[in-house]
N, C-alpha and C positions, 0 to 999 in steps of 0.2 A: 474955403474949399466952396461953398454954394456960388459966392461972386464969381470964381473962376468958371464954374459950370455955366452959370447963365449967361457971362461974357462970349462964352464960347456957342452954347445953345442957341440963344436968340438970334444972333446972325446967320447960323446954318438954317435954322428954321425959316427966317425971312428968304433967304437964297433959294431954299427948296421951293416955297409957295411961288415965288417968281419963275423959276423954272417951269414949275408945272402949269402955271397961266401961259407961258409963252408956248409950250408945247401942246396946250389944249387949243390954243388960239391958231397954231399952225395945222393941226388936225381939222378944225372947223373950215379954215379956208380950202384945205384940200376936198373936203366933202362937197363944198359949195362948187367946186370946179367939175366934179364927176357928174355924168349925166344920171338923171334919176331911173332907175330900173328895178323892178323886183324880181327877186329870185323865184323859180319854180316852187322851191320849197315854201317861202312865204306866202305865195298865192295859194298853195294847197293848205297851209294851216288856216289861214284867212276863210277860205271857204268852208273847212271843218268846223270852225269855231261859228260860224254863220250857222250851218246847219244844225249844230247842236244847240245854239241859243232859239232857233225855230221851233226844236223838239221840246225844249224848256218851256217855251210860250205856250204849244199845243197841250202840254202834259195836263192830265186831269188828275187830281187827288183821289185816291180811292178811298170808298167809304169805309169807316171804320165801325165795325158792328160792335156794340156794347154788349158785354157778356150780361145774361140775366141777374138782376139783383138776388141776392141769396135770400133775403128776406120775403122777397115776393114769392120764390119758389116754395118757401115752407108753408106760407099760407095757403097755396093753392093745393097742397096735399092733404 
């Protein structure tokens, strides 16, 4: 039973990978033929990311005020 399964599965798997490779090659060739252009949405997203990155660069971490030590408070009273 296992041998029969493998005799069927391996060729099907190989055929599938070859078909996938040919399909991806076809898509790549079609993409090369198309002119390069950016959509407005992509341009907007890039500008938003760039603005966000600038905000992160300019961000200053707030100072954390440590609460007074409990032991020091008792000594002062």
